[in-house]
KESETI-789770 format. One line per field, with one value per atom (N, C-alpha, C): residue number from 1; chain; atom name; x, y, z. Coordinates in pm, 1 decimal. Layout:
BEGIN
num: NUM / ...
cadena: A / ...
atomo: CA / ...
x: X / ...
y: Y / ...
z: Z / ...
***
This chain:
BEGIN
num: 1 / 1 / 1 / 2 / 2 / 2 / 3 / 3 / 3 / 4 / 4 / 4 / 5 / 5 / 5 / 6 / 6 / 6 / 7 / 7 / 7 / 8 / 8 / 8 / 9 / 9 / 9 / 10 / 10 / 10 / 11 / 11 / 11 / 12 / 12 / 12 / 13 / 13 / 13 / 14 / 14 / 14 / 15 / 15 / 15 / 16 / 16 / 16 / 17 / 17 / 17 / 18 / 18 / 18 / 19 / 19 / 19 / 20 / 20 / 20 / 21 / 21 / 21 / 22 / 22 / 22 / 23 / 23 / 23 / 24 / 24 / 24 / 25 / 25 / 25 / 26 / 26 / 26 / 27 / 27 / 27 / 28 / 28 / 28 / 29 / 29 / 29 / 30 / 30 / 30 / 31 / 31 / 31 / 32 / 32 / 32 / 33 / 33 / 33 / 34 / 34 / 34 / 35 / 35 / 35 / 36 / 36 / 36 / 37 / 37 / 37 / 38 / 38 / 38 / 39 / 39 / 39 / 40 / 40 / 40 / 41 / 41 / 41 / 42 / 42 / 42 / 43 / 43 / 43 / 44 / 44 / 44 / 45 / 45 / 45 / 46 / 46 / 46 / 47 / 47 / 47 / 48 / 48 / 48 / 49 / 49 / 49 / 50 / 50 / 50 / 51 / 51 / 51 / 52 / 52 / 52 / 53 / 53 / 53 / 54 / 54 / 54 / 55 / 55 / 55 / 56 / 56 / 56 / 57 / 57 / 57 / 58 / 58 / 58 / 59 / 59 / 59 / 60 / 60 / 60 / 61 / 61 / 61 / 62 / 62 / 62 / 63 / 63 / 63 / 64 / 64 / 64 / 65 / 65 / 65 / 66 / 66 / 66 / 67 / 67 / 67 / 68 / 68 / 68 / 69 / 69 / 69 / 70 / 70 / 70 / 71 / 71 / 71 / 72 / 72 / 72 / 73 / 73 / 73 / 74 / 74 / 74 / 75 / 75 / 75 / 76 / 76 / 76 / 77 / 77 / 77 / 78 / 78 / 78 / 79 / 79 / 79 / 80 / 80 / 80 / 81 / 81 / 81 / 82 / 82 / 82 / 83 / 83 / 83 / 84 / 84 / 84 / 85 / 85 / 85 / 86 / 86 / 86 / 87 / 87 / 87 / 88 / 88 / 88 / 89 / 89 / 89 / 90 / 90 / 90 / 91 / 91 / 91 / 92 / 92 / 92 / 93 / 93 / 93 / 94 / 94 / 94 / 95 / 95 / 95 / 96 / 96 / 96 / 97 / 97 / 97 / 98 / 98 / 98 / 99 / 99 / 99 / 100 / 100 / 100 / 101 / 101 / 101 / 102 / 102 / 102 / 103 / 103 / 103 / 104 / 104 / 104 / 105 / 105 / 105 / 106 / 106 / 106 / 107 / 107 / 107 / 108 / 108 / 108 / 109 / 109 / 109 / 110 / 110 / 110 / 111 / 111 / 111 / 112 / 112 / 112 / 113 / 113 / 113 / 114 / 114 / 114 / 115 / 115 / 115 / 116 / 116 / 116 / 117 / 117 / 117 / 118 / 118 / 118 / 119 / 119 / 119 / 120 / 120 / 120 / 121 / 121 / 121 / 122 / 122 / 122 / 123 / 123 / 123 / 124 / 124 / 124 / 125 / 125 / 125 / 126 / 126 / 126 / 127 / 127 / 127 / 128 / 128 / 128 / 129 / 129 / 129 / 130 / 130 / 130 / 131 / 131 / 131 / 132 / 132 / 132 / 133 / 133 / 133 / 134 / 134 / 134 / 135 / 135 / 135 / 136 / 136 / 136 / 137 / 137 / 137 / 138 / 138 / 138 / 139 / 139 / 139 / 140 / 140 / 140 / 141 / 141 / 141 / 142 / 142 / 142 / 143 / 143 / 143 / 144 / 144 / 144 / 145 / 145 / 145 / 146 / 146 / 146 / 147 / 147 / 147 / 148 / 148 / 148 / 149 / 149 / 149 / 150 / 150 / 150 / 151 / 151 / 151 / 152 / 152 / 152 / 153 / 153 / 153 / 154 / 154 / 154 / 155 / 155 / 155 / 156 / 156 / 156 / 157 / 157 / 157 / 158 / 158 / 158 / 159 / 159 / 159 / 160 / 160 / 160 / 161 / 161 / 161 / 162 / 162 / 162 / 163 / 163 / 163 / 164 / 164 / 164 / 165 / 165 / 165 / 166 / 166 / 166 / 167 / 167 / 167 / 168 / 168 / 168 / 169 / 169 / 169 / 170 / 170 / 170 / 171 / 171 / 171 / 172 / 172 / 172
cadena: A / A / A / A / A / A / A / A / A / A / A / A / A / A / A / A / A / A / A / A / A / A / A / A / A / A / A / A / A / A / A / A / A / A / A / A / A / A / A / A / A / A / A / A / A / A / A / A / A / A / A / A / A / A / A / A / A / A / A / A / A / A / A / A / A / A / A / A / A / A / A / A / A / A / A / A / A / A / A / A / A / A / A / A / A / A / A / A / A / A / A / A / A / A / A / A / A / A / A / A / A / A / A / A / A / A / A / A / A / A / A / A / A / A / A / A / A / A / A / A / A / A / A / A / A / A / A / A / A / A / A / A / A / A / A / A / A / A / A / A / A / A / A / A / A / A / A / A / A / A / A / A / A / A / A / A / A / A / A / A / A / A / A / A / A / A / A / A / A / A / A / A / A / A / A / A / A / A / A / A / A / A / A / A / A / A / A / A / A / A / A / A / A / A / A / A / A / A / A / A / A / A / A / A / A / A / A / A / A / A / A / A / A / A / A / A / A / A / A / A / A / A / A / A / A / A / A / A / A / A / A / A / A / A / A / A / A / A / A / A / A / A / A / A / A / A / A / A / A / A / A / A / A / A / A / A / A / A / A / A / A / A / A / A / A / A / A / A / A / A / A / A / A / A / A / A / A / A / A / A / A / A / A / A / A / A / A / A / A / A / A / A / A / A / A / A / A / A / A / A / A / A / A / A / A / A / A / A / A / A / A / A / A / A / A / A / A / A / A / A / A / A / A / A / A / A / A / A / A / A / A / A / A / A / A / A / A / A / A / A / A / A / A / A / A / A / A / A / A / A / A / A / A / A / A / A / A / A / A / A / A / A / A / A / A / A / A / A / A / A / A / A / A / A / A / A / A / A / A / A / A / A / A / A / A / A / A / A / A / A / A / A / A / A / A / A / A / A / A / A / A / A / A / A / A / A / A / A / A / A / A / A / A / A / A / A / A / A / A / A / A / A / A / A / A / A / A / A / A / A / A / A / A / A / A / A / A / A / A / A / A / A / A / A / A / A / A / A / A / A / A / A / A / A / A / A / A / A / A / A / A / A / A / A / A / A / A / A / A / A / A / A / A / A / A / A / A / A / A / A / A / A / A / A / A / A / A / A / A / A / A / A / A / A / A / A / A / A / A / A / A / A / A / A / A / A / A / A / A / A / A / A / A / A / A / A
atomo: N / CA / C / N / CA / C / N / CA / C / N / CA / C / N / CA / C / N / CA / C / N / CA / C / N / CA / C / N / CA / C / N / CA / C / N / CA / C / N / CA / C / N / CA / C / N / CA / C / N / CA / C / N / CA / C / N / CA / C / N / CA / C / N / CA / C / N / CA / C / N / CA / C / N / CA / C / N / CA / C / N / CA / C / N / CA / C / N / CA / C / N / CA / C / N / CA / C / N / CA / C / N / CA / C / N / CA / C / N / CA / C / N / CA / C / N / CA / C / N / CA / C / N / CA / C / N / CA / C / N / CA / C / N / CA / C / N / CA / C / N / CA / C / N / CA / C / N / CA / C / N / CA / C / N / CA / C / N / CA / C / N / CA / C / N / CA / C / N / CA / C / N / CA / C / N / CA / C / N / CA / C / N / CA / C / N / CA / C / N / CA / C / N / CA / C / N / CA / C / N / CA / C / N / CA / C / N / CA / C / N / CA / C / N / CA / C / N / CA / C / N / CA / C / N / CA / C / N / CA / C / N / CA / C / N / CA / C / N / CA / C / N / CA / C / N / CA / C / N / CA / C / N / CA / C / N / CA / C / N / CA / C / N / CA / C / N / CA / C / N / CA / C / N / CA / C / N / CA / C / N / CA / C / N / CA / C / N / CA / C / N / CA / C / N / CA / C / N / CA / C / N / CA / C / N / CA / C / N / CA / C / N / CA / C / N / CA / C / N / CA / C / N / CA / C / N / CA / C / N / CA / C / N / CA / C / N / CA / C / N / CA / C / N / CA / C / N / CA / C / N / CA / C / N / CA / C / N / CA / C / N / CA / C / N / CA / C / N / CA / C / N / CA / C / N / CA / C / N / CA / C / N / CA / C / N / CA / C / N / CA / C / N / CA / C / N / CA / C / N / CA / C / N / CA / C / N / CA / C / N / CA / C / N / CA / C / N / CA / C / N / CA / C / N / CA / C / N / CA / C / N / CA / C / N / CA / C / N / CA / C / N / CA / C / N / CA / C / N / CA / C / N / CA / C / N / CA / C / N / CA / C / N / CA / C / N / CA / C / N / CA / C / N / CA / C / N / CA / C / N / CA / C / N / CA / C / N / CA / C / N / CA / C / N / CA / C / N / CA / C / N / CA / C / N / CA / C / N / CA / C / N / CA / C / N / CA / C / N / CA / C / N / CA / C / N / CA / C / N / CA / C / N / CA / C / N / CA / C / N / CA / C / N / CA / C / N / CA / C / N / CA / C / N / CA / C / N / CA / C / N / CA / C / N / CA / C / N / CA / C / N / CA / C / N / CA / C / N / CA / C / N / CA / C / N / CA / C / N / CA / C / N / CA / C / N / CA / C / N / CA / C
x: -402.6 / -387.2 / -462.8 / -397.6 / -460.2 / -443.4 / -550.2 / -544.7 / -607.5 / -541.6 / -595.4 / -586.9 / -681.4 / -679.6 / -744.7 / -703.3 / -766.6 / -731.3 / -812.9 / -785.5 / -707.3 / -601.2 / -522.5 / -520.1 / -531.9 / -531.2 / -433.2 / -400.4 / -316.5 / -202.9 / -139.5 / -30.0 / 82.2 / 128.6 / 238.7 / 213.2 / 86.9 / 56.7 / 116.5 / 111.1 / 165.4 / 315.1 / 385.7 / 530.3 / 565.6 / 491.0 / 520.0 / 503.0 / 394.3 / 371.6 / 472.7 / 505.7 / 607.0 / 741.6 / 779.5 / 906.9 / 901.3 / 785.6 / 769.1 / 787.5 / 726.6 / 741.4 / 887.6 / 949.0 / 1087.4 / 1184.2 / 1160.8 / 1253.6 / 1252.4 / 1149.7 / 1141.7 / 1195.9 / 1250.7 / 1298.5 / 1439.4 / 1509.1 / 1650.2 / 1674.7 / 1574.4 / 1590.7 / 1563.6 / 1515.9 / 1488.2 / 1618.8 / 1616.8 / 1736.0 / 1739.6 / 1623.6 / 1617.8 / 1559.0 / 1438.1 / 1365.9 / 1384.5 / 1486.3 / 1522.7 / 1478.4 / 1377.4 / 1329.2 / 1176.9 / 1121.2 / 977.3 / 940.2 / 819.5 / 767.6 / 651.5 / 648.7 / 540.2 / 470.5 / 346.6 / 275.1 / 350.6 / 411.2 / 476.1 / 626.0 / 684.6 / 827.6 / 891.2 / 1025.1 / 1090.5 / 1056.5 / 1033.8 / 992.5 / 1108.4 / 1076.8 / 1172.7 / 1129.9 / 1218.3 / 1186.4 / 1060.3 / 1047.3 / 929.2 / 800.9 / 811.7 / 695.0 / 645.1 / 738.6 / 700.4 / 630.9 / 681.8 / 618.3 / 475.4 / 456.6 / 323.2 / 232.3 / 286.9 / 210.3 / 160.2 / 248.8 / 211.8 / 106.2 / 123.2 / 26.8 / -111.7 / -116.0 / -243.5 / -308.0 / -230.1 / -285.6 / -345.2 / -289.6 / -335.6 / -464.8 / -498.6 / -620.2 / -740.1 / -721.5 / -828.2 / -945.0 / -917.8 / -1022.4 / -965.2 / -1032.1 / -984.8 / -843.5 / -809.6 / -675.7 / -616.9 / -484.1 / -423.3 / -473.2 / -493.0 / -546.1 / -484.7 / -473.9 / -427.2 / -509.4 / -509.6 / -559.5 / -436.6 / -422.1 / -307.5 / -358.0 / -300.7 / -334.4 / -208.8 / -228.8 / -121.2 / -175.0 / -98.0 / -136.1 / -23.9 / -64.3 / 33.0 / -11.0 / 63.6 / 30.0 / 58.0 / -19.2 / -2.5 / 128.9 / 151.8 / 274.9 / 388.0 / 507.8 / 623.9 / 654.8 / 659.8 / 680.9 / 816.1 / 886.5 / 1014.5 / 989.9 / 1084.5 / 1067.8 / 1029.6 / 1093.7 / 1062.1 / 919.0 / 875.9 / 738.4 / 638.3 / 666.2 / 578.7 / 563.8 / 674.8 / 675.2 / 583.7 / 600.0 / 518.7 / 369.9 / 338.2 / 199.0 / 133.2 / 209.0 / 153.5 / 122.2 / 215.9 / 191.6 / 69.4 / 57.5 / -55.9 / -186.9 / -186.2 / -305.0 / -347.4 / -252.0 / -284.6 / -338.3 / -279.6 / -326.4 / -469.1 / -494.7 / -628.4 / -731.9 / -693.5 / -786.9 / -819.3 / -718.4 / -742.6 / -840.2 / -821.2 / -909.6 / -1050.5 / -1059.7 / -1189.0 / -1266.5 / -1197.8 / -1264.8 / -1287.0 / -1215.1 / -1219.3 / -1176.5 / -1091.3 / -1037.4 / -906.9 / -920.5 / -801.4 / -730.4 / -795.3 / -732.2 / -641.0 / -648.2 / -565.4 / -418.9 / -333.9 / -190.3 / -151.0 / -58.2 / -13.5 / 137.9 / 181.6 / 322.6 / 327.2 / 428.4 / 427.4 / 567.2 / 576.4 / 701.8 / 677.0 / 770.3 / 763.3 / 842.7 / 793.2 / 866.7 / 896.9 / 1023.6 / 1070.0 / 1137.6 / 1095.7 / 1159.4 / 1086.9 / 986.0 / 915.0 / 902.3 / 845.5 / 823.7 / 729.1 / 640.6 / 542.1 / 569.1 / 635.3 / 655.9 / 521.4 / 521.6 / 397.8 / 428.2 / 326.0 / 339.6 / 256.5 / 317.7 / 246.0 / 209.9 / 86.5 / 40.5 / -26.6 / 20.1 / -34.6 / -103.3 / -229.7 / -308.2 / -353.0 / -339.7 / -390.1 / -470.4 / -553.2 / -629.2 / -671.9 / -680.1 / -733.9 / -884.8 / -945.1 / -1088.8 / -1112.6 / -1163.0 / -1185.8 / -1263.4 / -1363.9 / -1450.1 / -1371.1 / -1261.0 / -1184.2 / -1107.5 / -1088.4 / -1015.6 / -1109.3 / -1238.4 / -1334.7 / -1346.4 / -1338.8 / -1359.5 / -1471.6 / -1588.5 / -1701.3 / -1686.3 / -1775.0 / -1764.1 / -1755.7 / -1835.4 / -1831.6 / -1697.4 / -1638.4 / -1506.7 / -1398.5 / -1404.9 / -1307.2 / -1323.2 / -1447.9 / -1473.0 / -1413.8 / -1431.0 / -1378.0 / -1225.3 / -1164.5 / -1018.8 / -968.8 / -1036.9 / -998.7 / -1011.9 / -1115.8 / -1131.1 / -1013.3 / -971.9 / -856.7 / -731.7 / -712.8 / -598.2 / -599.1 / -714.3 / -724.8 / -691.2 / -741.3 / -717.6 / -570.4 / -511.7 / -372.6 / -275.2 / -294.9 / -202.4 / -235.3 / -350.8 / -395.1 / -401.4 / -455.1 / -471.9 / -605.8 / -669.4 / -794.0 / -764.2 / -857.2 / -844.9 / -861.4 / -778.6 / -784.2 / -777.6 / -805.3 / -794.1 / -711.3 / -584.2 / -493.1 / -474.6 / -527.0 / -531.8 / -398.5 / -291.6 / -161.6 / -111.7 / -130.3 / -85.0 / -170.3 / -300.4 / -389.6 / -350.4 / -323.5 / -282.9 / -150.5 / -57.2 / 72.0 / 53.7 / -32.1 / -55.7 / -129.2 / -224.5 / -297.3 / -199.9 / -107.0 / -6.6 / 80.5 / 115.1 / 193.5 / 117.3 / -12.9 / -93.5 / -89.6 / -104.2 / -103.3 / 35.2 / 141.0 / 277.2 / 310.7 / 263.8 / 291.5 / 230.4 / 111.7 / 46.1 / 126.4 / 190.1 / 261.5 / 408.2 / 453.2 / 595.0 / 643.1 / 752.1 / 811.5 / 917.1 / 907.7 / 1006.4 / 1120.8 / 1239.8 / 1359.8 / 1422.3 / 1461.0 / 1528.8 / 1668.8 / 1708.1 / 1840.9 / 1950.0
y: 1481.5 / 1341.6 / 1315.9 / 1245.5 / 1208.9 / 1058.9 / 992.0 / 848.8 / 822.1 / 739.0 / 694.4 / 543.2 / 478.6 / 333.2 / 284.7 / 167.5 / 103.4 / -44.4 / -121.8 / -263.2 / -270.1 / -348.0 / -369.4 / -518.8 / -553.9 / -694.4 / -715.0 / -838.6 / -870.8 / -963.6 / -1013.6 / -1107.6 / -1044.9 / -1117.1 / -1074.8 / -941.6 / -905.8 / -773.8 / -756.6 / -859.2 / -846.3 / -820.8 / -893.4 / -876.2 / -741.3 / -701.0 / -573.4 / -455.0 / -453.7 / -342.7 / -347.8 / -468.1 / -481.0 / -425.7 / -456.5 / -405.9 / -254.5 / -203.6 / -59.0 / 7.6 / -50.0 / 5.5 / -3.8 / -117.2 / -140.8 / -42.3 / -8.7 / 80.3 / 221.3 / 257.4 / 390.9 / 401.0 / 292.0 / 291.3 / 347.2 / 368.1 / 407.4 / 545.5 / 631.3 / 765.7 / 765.3 / 653.2 / 644.0 / 637.6 / 691.1 / 687.9 / 564.3 / 516.2 / 405.8 / 279.5 / 288.8 / 171.1 / 156.0 / 80.5 / 64.4 / -70.5 / -131.2 / -261.6 / -265.6 / -359.9 / -380.4 / -446.4 / -419.3 / -484.4 / -574.3 / -691.8 / -787.4 / -794.5 / -749.4 / -737.4 / -636.5 / -683.3 / -591.3 / -615.0 / -685.8 / -716.9 / -706.2 / -695.1 / -691.8 / -816.9 / -798.3 / -907.7 / -1002.6 / -1130.9 / -1235.3 / -1292.0 / -1368.3 / -1427.5 / -1512.9 / -1594.1 / -1682.1 / -1601.5 / -1482.6 / -1395.8 / -1349.4 / -1313.0 / -1268.1 / -1381.1 / -1502.2 / -1616.4 / -1636.0 / -1627.8 / -1642.2 / -1529.1 / -1407.8 / -1291.2 / -1306.9 / -1349.7 / -1369.8 / -1479.3 / -1587.3 / -1697.6 / -1649.9 / -1568.5 / -1513.8 / -1430.3 / -1349.0 / -1261.3 / -1342.8 / -1458.7 / -1541.9 / -1615.7 / -1626.7 / -1698.4 / -1606.9 / -1478.1 / -1381.9 / -1391.7 / -1411.5 / -1418.8 / -1489.6 / -1478.5 / -1548.5 / -1506.3 / -1381.3 / -1332.7 / -1272.4 / -1270.1 / -1214.0 / -1071.7 / -1041.2 / -910.5 / -864.2 / -732.6 / -670.2 / -543.6 / -496.0 / -361.6 / -279.6 / -165.8 / -78.0 / 50.4 / 86.3 / 210.7 / 296.9 / 427.1 / 521.5 / 619.6 / 639.2 / 739.5 / 842.7 / 968.5 / 1078.2 / 1178.7 / 1186.3 / 1286.8 / 1427.7 / 1521.0 / 1661.4 / 1716.0 / 1688.7 / 1737.9 / 1638.3 / 1689.4 / 1603.0 / 1531.6 / 1399.5 / 1318.2 / 1249.5 / 1246.6 / 1176.4 / 1028.5 / 967.9 / 834.2 / 727.0 / 725.8 / 624.2 / 639.1 / 763.0 / 785.8 / 744.7 / 779.5 / 744.2 / 591.9 / 522.4 / 375.2 / 320.0 / 371.3 / 327.3 / 355.4 / 475.1 / 512.7 / 427.9 / 390.9 / 302.7 / 165.6 / 111.7 / -18.5 / -12.4 / 94.0 / 109.7 / 118.9 / 194.0 / 206.8 / 71.2 / -5.1 / -136.0 / -231.7 / -226.5 / -312.2 / -275.3 / -145.1 / -99.0 / -133.7 / -115.8 / -143.5 / -292.9 / -377.3 / -522.8 / -562.2 / -508.4 / -540.4 / -487.2 / -362.5 / -299.2 / -367.8 / -401.5 / -459.9 / -610.2 / -671.9 / -817.1 / -894.5 / -834.6 / -901.4 / -971.2 / -1079.9 / -1148.8 / -1230.4 / -1252.5 / -1327.4 / -1244.0 / -1111.0 / -1026.1 / -1031.7 / -1005.7 / -989.3 / -857.1 / -787.7 / -663.8 / -654.3 / -590.7 / -562.5 / -411.5 / -347.6 / -202.2 / -143.9 / -18.3 / 54.5 / 204.3 / 277.4 / 423.1 / 478.5 / 585.5 / 654.4 / 797.0 / 826.7 / 963.3 / 1015.2 / 962.0 / 995.1 / 1105.2 / 1167.4 / 1278.2 / 1391.7 / 1500.9 / 1615.6 / 1580.3 / 1484.4 / 1442.8 / 1299.4 / 1278.1 / 1141.0 / 1068.6 / 942.7 / 865.8 / 718.6 / 642.2 / 498.6 / 427.3 / 326.0 / 236.5 / 112.0 / 69.0 / -51.4 / -139.3 / -260.7 / -356.2 / -465.5 / -490.8 / -587.2 / -701.4 / -824.5 / -941.8 / -1027.6 / -1111.3 / -1209.2 / -1319.9 / -1442.4 / -1547.8 / -1530.9 / -1441.1 / -1416.3 / -1277.7 / -1273.5 / -1150.0 / -1047.7 / -1094.8 / -1005.5 / -923.5 / -977.9 / -906.2 / -786.5 / -784.5 / -672.2 / -559.8 / -587.8 / -485.8 / -382.4 / -256.4 / -146.6 / -59.7 / -76.3 / 7.7 / 142.6 / 233.9 / 369.4 / 368.3 / 282.9 / 277.2 / 224.6 / 129.2 / 75.3 / 182.3 / 256.6 / 363.7 / 471.9 / 505.4 / 604.8 / 558.6 / 430.5 / 377.8 / 379.2 / 340.0 / 343.2 / 486.4 / 582.0 / 722.9 / 772.0 / 727.0 / 763.4 / 710.9 / 589.1 / 531.2 / 612.9 / 648.9 / 732.8 / 864.1 / 929.8 / 1057.9 / 1042.3 / 935.8 / 912.8 / 882.0 / 793.8 / 752.0 / 864.8 / 931.4 / 1036.5 / 1173.3 / 1186.7 / 1314.9 / 1424.2 / 1384.9 / 1477.0 / 1450.9 / 1556.4 / 1543.2 / 1507.6 / 1436.2 / 1404.0 / 1533.8 / 1549.8 / 1669.6 / 1628.6 / 1724.0 / 1699.6 / 1812.0 / 1788.0 / 1882.7 / 1836.3 / 1910.6 / 1866.8 / 1816.5 / 1890.1 / 1848.2 / 1718.2 / 1703.4 / 1582.5 / 1463.1 / 1482.9 / 1373.8 / 1325.2 / 1417.8 / 1379.0 / 1303.1 / 1347.5 / 1279.9 / 1136.6 / 1118.5 / 985.0 / 896.2 / 953.1 / 875.0 / 826.2 / 912.2 / 872.6 / 759.3 / 765.0 / 657.2 / 525.5 / 528.3 / 406.4 / 348.5 / 434.4 / 389.7 / 341.1 / 412.4 / 371.4 / 235.7 / 212.1 / 84.7 / -31.7 / -13.4 / -119.8 / -156.7 / -56.8 / -77.2 / -112.4 / -115.2 / -134.2 / -268.4 / -264.7 / -385.4 / -441.2 / -569.3 / -636.4 / -679.1 / -630.8 / -663.6 / -790.2 / -881.7 / -1004.3 / -968.5 / -1028.4 / -999.0 / -1069.7
z: 510.8 / 476.8 / 347.5 / 257.9 / 131.2 / 113.8 / 64.8 / 38.2 / -97.3 / -177.5 / -305.9 / -306.8 / -375.4 / -383.0 / -511.7 / -554.3 / -669.4 / -671.3 / -740.5 / -764.6 / -895.4 / -896.0 / -1017.2 / -1045.9 / -1172.1 / -1211.8 / -1326.4 / -1351.8 / -1466.3 / -1428.5 / -1530.0 / -1511.5 / -1427.9 / -1329.7 / -1241.8 / -1171.2 / -1149.1 / -1092.3 / -952.3 / -869.6 / -732.8 / -737.2 / -820.9 / -830.8 / -893.1 / -995.2 / -1062.1 / -966.2 / -891.0 / -798.6 / -684.9 / -637.2 / -531.0 / -578.3 / -699.7 / -753.8 / -771.1 / -809.4 / -821.8 / -685.8 / -582.5 / -447.3 / -403.8 / -430.1 / -389.0 / -454.6 / -580.4 / -651.0 / -593.9 / -517.4 / -459.7 / -318.4 / -266.0 / -127.5 / -112.5 / -222.0 / -216.9 / -155.6 / -152.8 / -93.2 / 58.1 / 109.8 / 253.0 / 330.5 / 451.1 / 536.4 / 623.5 / 667.5 / 762.9 / 700.2 / 648.0 / 599.3 / 448.6 / 410.8 / 270.1 / 215.5 / 280.4 / 236.9 / 242.3 / 168.4 / 172.6 / 304.2 / 347.8 / 467.7 / 429.4 / 490.4 / 472.7 / 606.9 / 608.8 / 735.0 / 822.6 / 933.6 / 1027.6 / 1038.9 / 942.3 / 950.5 / 811.8 / 807.5 / 676.3 / 595.6 / 467.3 / 380.4 / 349.6 / 346.4 / 308.1 / 173.8 / 109.7 / -20.8 / -16.2 / 89.1 / 97.4 / 116.4 / 176.8 / 191.1 / 54.5 / -32.9 / -166.9 / -242.6 / -229.7 / -297.7 / -246.9 / -115.2 / -57.5 / -104.2 / -106.0 / -147.2 / -290.9 / -379.6 / -520.3 / -531.6 / -456.2 / -458.8 / -414.6 / -310.3 / -263.7 / -373.4 / -442.8 / -547.3 / -661.0 / -686.4 / -798.6 / -766.8 / -639.2 / -601.7 / -586.2 / -599.3 / -571.4 / -669.8 / -796.0 / -898.9 / -1020.5 / -1135.6 / -1255.7 / -1295.6 / -1268.3 / -1297.5 / -1169.4 / -1158.3 / -1037.0 / -1009.1 / -879.5 / -841.7 / -710.1 / -697.0 / -573.2 / -548.9 / -427.1 / -396.6 / -362.2 / -426.5 / -406.1 / -342.4 / -228.5 / -160.1 / -150.1 / -157.6 / -129.1 / -26.6 / 80.1 / 179.0 / 189.3 / 195.4 / 201.4 / 306.8 / 416.4 / 517.7 / 465.5 / 513.5 / 475.8 / 531.2 / 658.5 / 721.2 / 694.9 / 689.1 / 668.5 / 800.5 / 795.3 / 914.5 / 904.9 / 1015.9 / 1023.3 / 990.0 / 922.5 / 866.0 / 968.6 / 1084.1 / 1185.7 / 1236.1 / 1254.4 / 1299.9 / 1192.1 / 1066.8 / 955.3 / 947.7 / 960.5 / 957.5 / 1067.7 / 1187.5 / 1300.4 / 1275.2 / 1223.9 / 1202.6 / 1093.3 / 990.9 / 887.3 / 948.8 / 1026.3 / 1090.1 / 1181.4 / 1257.3 / 1348.5 / 1269.7 / 1159.9 / 1075.3 / 1021.7 / 969.3 / 911.6 / 1018.2 / 1134.3 / 1244.0 / 1283.2 / 1301.6 / 1340.8 / 1234.0 / 1107.5 / 998.9 / 990.8 / 1008.3 / 1004.1 / 1114.9 / 1233.5 / 1346.0 / 1318.9 / 1275.9 / 1251.1 / 1138.6 / 1029.7 / 913.2 / 928.3 / 1020.8 / 1042.2 / 918.1 / 836.2 / 718.1 / 755.1 / 828.2 / 879.1 / 771.4 / 656.0 / 547.8 / 459.5 / 473.4 / 387.2 / 429.1 / 333.3 / 357.5 / 294.0 / 355.3 / 293.5 / 290.5 / 184.1 / 158.3 / 141.0 / 197.4 / 190.5 / 204.5 / 167.6 / 181.4 / 179.3 / 239.7 / 241.4 / 124.4 / 66.2 / -40.3 / 3.6 / 12.7 / 37.6 / -89.7 / -204.9 / -332.1 / -409.2 / -348.6 / -412.6 / -311.4 / -355.6 / -267.0 / -151.9 / -175.9 / -75.9 / -33.6 / 80.4 / 128.1 / 139.0 / 101.4 / 100.0 / 122.7 / 154.2 / 173.5 / 68.4 / 7.0 / -83.8 / -4.1 / -14.3 / 53.9 / -51.2 / -63.6 / -158.8 / -77.0 / -107.1 / -30.0 / -121.1 / -70.2 / -140.9 / -44.1 / -100.4 / -22.9 / -118.0 / -68.2 / -154.2 / -174.0 / -97.6 / -105.3 / -163.3 / -282.9 / -356.5 / -272.3 / -199.7 / -122.4 / -20.5 / 30.7 / 132.0 / 76.0 / -55.1 / -115.8 / -159.9 / -159.3 / -199.3 / -88.1 / -126.2 / -31.1 / -85.5 / -27.8 / -66.2 / 3.3 / -26.6 / 30.8 / 182.3 / 245.2 / 392.0 / 441.3 / 367.2 / 404.3 / 389.0 / 279.8 / 256.6 / 363.1 / 394.9 / 499.0 / 632.1 / 664.6 / 790.8 / 788.3 / 675.7 / 663.5 / 681.9 / 620.1 / 633.2 / 777.1 / 847.5 / 988.5 / 1070.4 / 1041.5 / 1111.3 / 1080.6 / 952.9 / 914.7 / 992.4 / 996.6 / 1067.4 / 1215.3 / 1274.6 / 1417.2 / 1445.2 / 1366.1 / 1388.7 / 1356.6 / 1244.2 / 1200.5 / 1259.7 / 1323.5 / 1381.7 / 1273.9 / 1156.6 / 1042.8 / 977.6 / 930.6 / 856.3 / 711.2 / 648.0 / 506.0 / 427.2 / 323.7 / 240.4 / 94.3 / 8.1 / -134.8 / -195.6 / -209.4 / -272.9 / -416.5 / -511.0 / -650.3 / -703.6 / -687.0 / -739.9 / -678.5 / -548.7 / -479.8 / -521.8 / -532.7 / -574.5 / -713.3 / -805.0 / -940.0 / -937.1 / -853.4 / -840.2 / -789.2 / -689.8 / -633.8 / -733.4 / -805.8 / -906.5 / -1014.3 / -1054.7 / -1153.4 / -1098.8 / -970.8 / -909.3 / -914.1 / -886.1 / -893.5 / -1035.0 / -1134.2 / -1273.8 / -1316.0 / -1275.6 / -1310.0 / -1249.3 / -1127.6 / -1060.4 / -1136.4 / -1192.2 / -1269.4 / -1392.7 / -1453.4 / -1579.5 / -1559.5 / -1435.9 / -1408.0 / -1462.6 / -1535.6 / -1593.6 / -1500.6 / -1471.0 / -1387.3 / -1476.9 / -1443.7 / -1521.7 / -1463.8 / -1551.7 / -1506.3 / -1459.4 / -1347.8 / -1291.2 / -1366.6
***
């Protein structure tokens, strides 16, 4: 299991990262849509999500996480395990003000999940070392995999985090 995370800021950051996640869903067999919390996202959910990101600090901000299991997991199981992880983490961290939008990507050699987190309270998006350690423990428990550091995969995920920040939203 590998996890990478970072805070991203800037104009339209929530929408840009959401569109980046959405563009990678086309290779999925089952879940071809973004999820807001534990259900398929609706238009009004995206508006709320963007509004939350704009209240976090002086400029819009999000926390972007990518998780990639070592073993290849069937899409329905991966979807369930991501939902379970997010639920467990919300309960454990007591960050009830956060909202998350997420999607699975089966568009690379290493299937992974993108999770975008917003909150009107900046403090809830901060993950200190102890918070990251706790999130990783939850991942290990839910996915039944130990955290690893595979250099090539880590670099691939880091590039995805950076690409998502720079993603340009095209007008329809």
